[in-house]
N, C-alpha and C positions, 0 to 999 in steps of 0.2 A: 065630530071628527077629533080624534086624539092627535094632538100635535107633539112633536118630539123636540127636545133641546139637547145641546151638547155642553159638557162641563170642561173647564180648563182649570187644573189644579196647580198651585204653586207651593213649593217646599220652602218654608220660612224658618226663621230662628225659633219659632214656636210650633213647628210642625207643619203638616199639609193643610191647606185651606182651598176652598173653591174661590178662585179669583174672578172668573168670568163665566157667564152663561151665554151660549151662542144659539140664536133662534133662527131657524129657516122660515122666512116669511112669505116666500113664493113670488114676491114682486120686488122690483128694483126700488130701493129707497134712497133718498138723498139725505146728506148729513144734516142739513138745516131743518129737516122734518122730524127728527128724532130727538127726544129729551128723556132724561131719567124719569120724569113725572108721567111718562106714557105707560109705565108698568109698575106693578108691585110684585114682590117675590116672597112667597111664603115657603117655609121649609119645616118638615118634621124629620127629626133624626131618630132612626129606629134600629132595634136589634135584629138579629137574624130571624126571629119569629114574627117580625112586623110590629112589635109593640114600641110605642114611643118611649125613648130612654128617659129615665130619671137620673140626672147628672148633677155633680157639684156646680154651684154657681160660678166658681172660679177655682184656679189651682190653689190659692191661699185660703179659700173658704170651702174646704172639702166636705164639711159636715152639713152644708146647706144644699139640699137637693131640690131640683125643680124639673118640670117637664121640658125636654129639649125641643122646643117648637116655637115658631113665631115668624115675624117679618124681618127680612134682611134689608139693609140700606143699600140702595142703588146709587152709585156715585157718578156713573157716566153711561151714556147710551149712544151708539153710533153704528152706521153701516160697516160691514166687515166681510172678510172671507170666512171660510169654515174654521180656520185656525184662530179667529178672533183678532186678526190684524185690521186696524182702522182703515177704511176707504172713504172716498167722497161719495161713492154710489155703490150699492151692493144688494144682494138678495138675502143676506143674513143681517141680523141685528145683534150686536154684542152688548150685554149688560155687564158692567164692572161692579163688583160688590165690595163693600167695606168688610175687611177681614182682619184677624189678629186676636191677641189675647182679650181685648175689650169686646170682641164680636164673635163669641164661641159658636153661634149658630152656623157659621160658614166653615167650621173645622171638619175635616174629613175623618178624623179619628176621635175616639172618646175613651176615657178610662172606665173599663168594665171589669169589676172584681180586681181592681188594682193593676190591671194590665191594659195598655193601649191597644185598641182594635179599630180597624177600619169599619165604619158603620154606614148603613144606608141613609143617605141624605136625600130625602124625597121632596124635590122642589115642585112648586106649582107657580108658574109665571102667568100673570093675568094682565092683558092689555086694558088700561083704564082710561086712555085718551086716544082719539083718532089720530092716524098718521096718513097724511096725504101723499100720494104717489102720482106719477104721470099716467098710470093706467087705472087710477081709481083710489078709493079710500080703503085703508085697512082699519078694521075695528073689531073689538070683542074677541081677539085671539087668546086662547088659553093653551099653555104648553105644560104637559104633565108627565111625559115619558122620556127618561134619559136614554139617548141613543148612543152615547159614547163619552168617554172621559180621557183626557190626555194630561200628562204631567209635564210641566215645562222643563224641569231639570232632571228628568229620568236618566239621561246620559247613557242609556243602554245597559243598565245594570242587569245582570243575569243571576240565575239561582242555581244552587246545587245542594247536594246532601252527602255527607261523609259516609264511608263504608265501615266505620268503627262499630264495635258491638253496641255502643250507645251512640247512634248516629245523631249528628247535629246538622241542621239546615243552615244555609248561608247565602248571602248575596255577594256578588263580586263584579268588579269593573276591570276590563281589559284596556290598557292605555292605547290611545289612538294617535299618539305622537312619539317621537324618539325612535331609537333603534338599539340593537344589541340587548344586553341584559339590563332590565329595569328593576328598581326597588319594589318592595312589597310593603304597603301600609295596611296594618290590621287595626280595625276599630271594634271595640267591644261595647255593646249597648248598655243602657241603664236598666234598672229593674222593670220599668214599665214596658220595655220593648221585647220581652221574652214571648215565647209562644211557638206557633207553627206557620207564621207568615213572615218570611224574611224581608218582605217589603217594609214592614214596620221597623226593622232593625236599622235601616238606612234612611228612612223618611220621617220617623217619629221625631228625630232631631235633624238638623241640616247636614247630615253626613255626606249627602250628595255633593256638597261643596268641595270635597276632596277630589272630585272628578272635574271640577271647573277648570276652565282654561288657565286661569292665573296660577292656581296651585299646581296643576299638572306641569306647567312650564318650569316651576322651581325644581322639580325632580327629573326633568327631561322625560316625562311620562312615567307613571307609576301604576302598578297593580293595586287594587283596593280589595280587601277581603273583610267581610262583615259577618262573622258567625252569629248564630242565634241560639240561645239556650231555651229549652222547652219551659223552664221555670224561671230561675234567676241565678246569676253566677255565685252568689253567696250561699246558695243551697248546699249545705254540707251533708245532705242525705236525709235530714230531718224534715225538710220542707218548710223550715222556719228560718227567719232571720236570726242569726246568732253572732256572738263576738269571738267565735272560735278561730276565725281566720282561715277556715278550710272550705274547699269546694269539691263537690262530687264530680265536677266537670273538667278537672285539670287534665287528666289523661285523654279524655274525649276531645278537648280543644286542641291539645298538642297533636293528636292524631289527625285532626282535620287540617291543621296548618301544614303538617308534613305531607299529607296527601295532595293538598292544593299545590304546594311547591313542586311535588313530583310530577303532577300533571302538566306543569308549565316550566319544567326544569331548564329548557333551552332559553327561556325568556326572563326568568327571575334571578336576580343577583342575590345569592344567599348571604352575602356580606352586608347587605343593606335591607334587613328586615326590621321594621319599626312597629312597635305595639303600643296602642293607647286605647283609652275608653273613659267613660264618665260614670261616676257614682258606683253602682254595682260593677260596671265595666272597668272603672278605675281600680276597684278592689281586685278584679281578676287580672288586670295589667300587672299590679304589684305581685300578686300570687304567682303569675307565670314567670316574671323575671327572677323571683326568688327561687322557684323550683327549677328553672332552666337558665341560670345566670350567664351562660356562655353562648346562648343561641341567638339572642336578639342584638341588633346593633345599637338600638336606643329605645327609650320608652317615654311616653308622654301621658301620664295619668292625670285625669281631670276630676276634681272633687272626689278623690279616691276614698274608698270606705274600708280599707284594711287598717284596723285599729293598731296603733303603734305598740300597744301593750303585748301583742302577739308576735311582733317581729323581734327576733333574738339578735344579740350582738353578732352571732355568726352569720345571720342573714345579712346584716349591714355590711359586714366584711366581704360577703360573697357578691354584693351588687355595687359596691362603692366604685368599681372601675367603670360601670356602665353610664353612658350619657343619659340623664333623666331630666325632663322639664315638667315640674308640677304646675298645675293651675287650680286655684281655689278662690273663694270669696270669704272674707272675714265674717259676714253676716249669714252664712249658710247654717241654718238650724236643722237641716236634715242630716247632713254629714258634717259634723263640726270639725273645722280644720285643726283646732287645738288638740283633738283626740286622734287625728290621723296624720295628715300630710305635714303639718308644722313640726311636730317632734321628730318624725322620720327624716325630714329634710335636715334638721339641725344635727341629728345623729350622723347622717352621711357626711355633712361638712366637717364635723369633729373627727370623723374617721379618715379624713383626707381626700374625700371625693373631689376630683378636679373639674368635672364637667357636669355639675348638677345645678339646676336653676329652678326658680319658683316665682311665678307671676301670681302674687296674692293681692286680689282686688278688694277694695272696701265693700263694694256692692256690685250688682250686675245691672247695667243700664244699657239702653238702646243707643249706643254711640253712633250707629249707622243710620239712625232716623227711620227705620222701617215702620215703627208703630207710634212714633211721637207726633202728636197733633201740633199743628202750626201754632206757634206762640207759647207752647208748653215747655217745661223742663223735660229732658229726655225720659222716656218711659222707663220705669224701674221694674225689672223682672224679680221673681223670687230669688233669694240669695243662693239657692242650690244650682241655678242655671249657668254656672260658669263655663260650661261647654260651649256656650254661645261665643265667648271670646276665643276659645281654642279653635273651633271649626271655622270661624271667620278670619283666622290668622291675625287676631288683634292682640296677641300676647307678645310684648316687647321688653317689658321691664322685669328686672330680677327682684329678689327678696328685699334688697336694699333700696329699691326704687330707682336704680340706675339702669340704663339700657344694657341688654345683653350684647356682647361684642365677640366677634370671631376675627382674629387678625386685624383688630382695630376698626372693624366695620360693624355697625349696628345691624342686628338681625332680628327677624321675627321668629316665632316658634317654628313655622314651616321652613323658613330659610335655614335655620339651625338644623332641623331634622334632616333636610336634604343633604347636609354636609357630613352626616355621620356614616361611618363605615367600619366594619371590623377589620382589624389588621390580619 
């Protein structure tokens, strides 16, 4: 008999992971009868042809490949409902798995040819200890077929595609609160989230947090638009990463934004259009505000990759009026801040920019404790991952280390962004 299981995915600062496996066991089980030691969980992560993936050992050890397979650590086991909610008695058993950057076997995506892709995570859950129930003993159960997957923070993101001659796919979120015209927040993904699956563009990093209750409340409800490039934003037509500062997608992206606004013209406040993005998307954020300096109300580029050497003095003059909040980490060795954001910020300040800020962190650490083991120092991410601070709304200090203030009130990045409006 082939038994099925259900997956519950969570979107984290490090992308999507399998957080729980829900097992239909057919008999009512009591909480005190179930332990993590009752099961082992083996997984093989496979490509679309069914082959086990050879993947980097970690993000910082990308040259060390190994087969992506093995046993996952079960941290908790308990009776539940089908959604994985803990019960005292139930006909489902939920297994909680250890997940995060130290436990890549539970990751739902993988870097394949330098692009993140959702992969087949083929779990096999084996019962290795008996479980007593009122109606008899459960033993030897094996669950091998995934019957469904749910993502906890999906927030009802929808998908679309533009009608421009070079169409771009996109994900979007319609606000569930507020009334009247609402602002539009645009997020441009990094290099790893390009392709033909818009889900990657808003789950590869925790972009879904922009649709969370806390952040939506700051804006009185906001539309979220997450365009996806088939390749990468820095593609100038050569298909290579260059320092030219040009992108083949400028017109296509602007056409997508215009089309999305036109489809929602009764609900989007065109005086409150905010554009941001990380790395490649930070590059494209800068590219768009330089090419369309009067269109956006504010910009929030993160670890942006538009080299300062290709930004002219005329470009600086054109955007110095725009509210901009940069985010970067000093130890970023992928996009070095001293070649990009730092000199550009300094030039804007010298040009008289009145509302430009810069949260420059020494490094990127797990200040929220998501992946920090008990008794340890906060987990440290790769220095390129400063989008974690921005998407969690943890940017509060300016370039001088002092809090950013508006009307003598300290504000976070999202507080500040929600206040911006074109005159």
